[in-house]
N, C-alpha and C positions, 0 to 999 in steps of 0.2 A: 581477627580482620589482620588485612593484608595493605600496605602500603604499595602505591603506584608512585616511584620515588621519579621517576622521569619524566611524568604529567605533574607530578609538585615542584620540580626542579625549574618546569619552564613555568610553571603559574607564578611560583614565587619572585623568581628572576624577572617577570616581566613586572611586579610591580614595583622591585627594587629599585628598578630604572626609571619610574615615572617618576616625572616634575608635578608630582601632588604633595598638598599641604601634608602636614606631618600627623595631622590626626588622619588625615583619608589613609595615609598611606599602612600606618599602624593599624587601624581598620581593617584593613585588608589582607594583611599579612595575618592578623587574628583569625578574620573569617576562612581564610584556607587553611590552617590548622586545626581550627576547631570541629571541623568532621572527625577528626584520625584523634586529637586531645583538646577536648571541650574543656573547657576552661573560662573565667569570667576576666582576668586580665592576663594581659602579653606583654612583654619587651621581650624584642630582641637586640642584644648590644654586641657594636662590632669592636673587637680589640685588634690592636697594630701587631701583628706578630714579632713585630722586628724589638717592640716594649716590651711587650707581657703581658699578664695579667693585673698591673696597677688599675689601668684605669682605659677605659674606652675612650673610640676615636669620633663615633656618633652611635644613634641609639633609633629603635622603634617602638613605640608605646599605642597600648590602647587599655584604658578600663583599669589601671592602677592609681587609688588615692592619692594624690599629692602626700599627704600625711606620710602613707607607709612606705613610699620611696625616699621620704626622708631618716625616716626610721630604719629604715634596712640600709641605707648608706653609711649613718652612723654607727650602725650593729658592726656592720662589717670593717671598717676602717678605725674602729678605736679598740682592734683586739681581740673581740668575743665573737667574730662571726665562724664560719667552720673552714676548716683548708680546705678547700679547691682543689682538685688532683685533676693534670690532662690526662684522662683515660679518654682514648678514642670513642664517641656511642654511647657512652655510660651520664646516664640518667640520677641525680639524686634526688629523694624525693624526703619532703620532711611533713609530717604529720601532728596538728596540735592533738594533745594527750595522750600520744603516744608512750608507755613508760619505758620503752626500750631503748629511746633516742640517747645518742651519747653529750655528755655536758654542753657542749658548743651549739647542736641541733635544737636541745633545750631551748635555751636561749632566745636562740632565732624565734621558734614556737612558739614563745613567750611574747616575741614581736608583733606574730601574725597575729595571734589571738587577740592582741590589742586593738586591731582593727578587722577584725569580724570574720577570719581569713583562718579555714580549716587546714587546708595543704597548699606546699608548692612542690612546684618541680622545677628545676637545676639543672641546666648540661652546656657542659664547655664544648665549645666546639673547634674541634682539633685536628689533626692528622700531622701527617710523618714533617711535616713545612714547619707546625707551630701550631698556635690557638688562637683563632679567627672571632670570635666571639662566646655571648653568652645568652645561651636559652633560657627564661624563666616566667614560671606559668602557676596561677595563682587560683584555687577555688575559695569562694567568701563562704559561707554560712547557711545551709541549704542543700549542699551539691553536695557528693561522695568524696572522701580522699583521695588523694595521687595512691595507684598501687605498683605492683610489679611490672602487670601487663602494659602499664600507660608507659613504666619507663623502658620499656623493651621497644612501645612505638615511636619515641622520641629517642633512641639509637638510630631507628630506622629512617627518621628525618634526618640528620647530623649531614649527610652528604649534603641533600639538599641546600639545607641552612648556610652552611660553609658556602657553599655555590651562590646565596644570594648574599651573603654579605660581601663578597669579593666583587660581583657583579655589579653591587651598587658603585664600589669604587671605582671600578674599571669603568664603566659609564659615565665618568666625571670629565670635564676638560682638563687634556693631557697641560695645556697652557694654561697661564693665571688667567681668570676671566673675570678678576677684579684687579686694580690694584695693590702692590704692597703699601699697605700705611707703617707709619711708624712705631715702633715699641711701646706696649701701652702697659701701665703699672695699675695695679689692684691692690689693695694692701686690706686684709683679713682679720678680724681681731679675734682673741683667744676661744671666744665662743662661735666661730667658725661665721661670723655675719660680716658685710661690706662694711669698712672703714671709708674708703674713699676710692673711687675710678677715675683714673687720669682722663682728659678727653682726647686721648689716642685711644685707650683700652675701650674707650665709651664707642669708638668711632669703631672699633673691632668687632664688640659684641652687637651691633648693629647691622653686623654682616647676615648675623645667625636670619634677617629678613631679607629674603634675596627674591624680585621683582613682583613684590606682595603678597607672595609666600611666607607661611611661617614653618621654617625649616626644623622646629622645635616646640615643643609643647609649651604653652605660657610658663609653667612653672619650673623648666629645666633651668634654663640659666641660674635660679639659686640654689636648686642643689647640687648644680655644676660646679657652681661657685667653692658650697661650703665640704664637695669631697676633695677638690683638690686641695683647699684649706688641711685638714683632714690627711689626705694622703703625702702633703710637705711633712708636714709635722710627724711620721710617723720614724722611729728610731732606724726600722729595721730595711727602710728605701737605702739602696743605695746613692750616693754623695759623687754621683757621676754626671758631671755639665754637658756631655756629650750625648745623654738619654734625658729628654725632656718627659716631662710630668705625661704629657701629650702632643700626637701628631696628627691633625687631623687632616684629611684629605680633600682637594679640591671639589668631590662631588658634594660634600658640607656644605660649603658658602661660597665656590669660586677658586680657592688657590690654599695652598698649603699654608696652616695655622699651628703653632708649636707654642706650648707654653711650660718655660719653665717655675717652680717657686723656691724661695729661700725664707727661711725663720731668722726675723730682724733683732739680736740681739736678744734682752729680758724681757723686754716687754709683753711678751706672747704674742707679739705680728707674726703675720706674713707675708710677703710681698709676692704677689703671682705678673711674670712678665710674658706679654703675649706680642709675639711679632710675626713675620714672614720669615723662614728658616732659606737657608741655601745651605748649597754643597752638602758637607759631614754632617751637619742636622738634620737632614732629609732624605740623604741616600737612603740609609736601611730602611728605613718607611717605602721609600719609594722601587725600592728594590723587593721586598718583601710583597707588596700586594702587586707587582707585576708578575712576579714571578722569575725575576732575574739570577741567573745561577753565581756563585762566587766569582769566577771567572770571568763571566759578562761585566760582571760590577768590578772586578780590578782596570778590564776597559776602560769602562764609564770615568772610572776615578784618574785613566791616565788623559782621557779625553776634555774631561776637564781642565786639566791646566793646558789648554791648546797644543796638544803633543799629532803628529801627524801619527798615519799607520804604521809606517817603518819606525820611527822612535819610538811609538807602544812596545811593539814587538822586540825592540833590541831590549827595552826596559823588562817585560814580561818575560824574555826566553820563549820568545812564540814568532813562527813565522807569520808575513803579513798576511798570506792570504787566510790563516786562523785568525787574525783579529780583524777582516772584514768579513769572516762566518759569525764573528763574536756580533759585532757592530748591526750584520745582518739581521741576525734572532733579535737583539734587542730593538732595533726600530720596527721586525715583526711584532713583539707583543707589546707596545706602546704604541704603536701608530703614529710615533715620529716621524714626519719627511727630514731626516737626513739628523747632519750632527748638531748643525746652530738651533734646530727646534728642541732635540735631545737636551742639550745645554742649557736651553731658556724655558725648560719647564723644571731644571733642579734650581730654579731662581737667578742663575747666574745672567 
């Protein structure tokens, strides 16, 4: 089988920018991929290239039983999941009952088998600019397992899927479409269940319903918070306050949202802080999604301090002409109508 990658990119991209219900959008994406890669369950998770593989920023789902999602999240975050490698266009297949699977894959196969799945195909969506997400497909009992041919076809879809994830983000509003809320706190117990939700955090969670549409499946908030609780406890996670657990773009619910996690003493609880990011916290993600170059980012950084072009030029050892060229490129990439709108987009 061949893949018409241009047509696939157009069709997937069209769905990605629609203001559809979460279930409808996941179903439509699944239907577009099914003729190339038949499957019973589909997920496409967009990850922030500035943060890395730690956690997704948004996702599309179809056909996944919530119990299987919970089990796979625990499997991954509790250190028993297979190591993911960022190899462009490389899909990884796990088949239940395969005697030649490495130990980590065998444990994952046990999770799949417990939920009547016979095979899983996973592919990191990555290119020279970073990792943009993960595609996961499941086949349940009664269907054939994924094979090497399926893995090859998945690799052919990778560029179109990367484009889909990016188009979804870039179709969102540049300026916040909803007002910033005070920071909210959610505490999670050692069992990764919610203990308390502050009123402010509850207001943030309510943003996942916009204009009557469900932005995520009904079961997702519970799994989302469980995963954040697990990731906060991950001893290998860098303890760097400038790198949040998640940085969600405005395409999800109308404005940039970050979540930070911190363990709380000896009780085993975790505090998750949800807030509107500004400046340094959002700039890396903003630049990654919009394709801002390192030099253009330097100019934006200076612009945030209120510096004029002449002053920026002196600080960065550039000509004024070059600074203005960088600004024009940033305005073109982001659609910002001048400096004030660009700064407002970053939360200032």
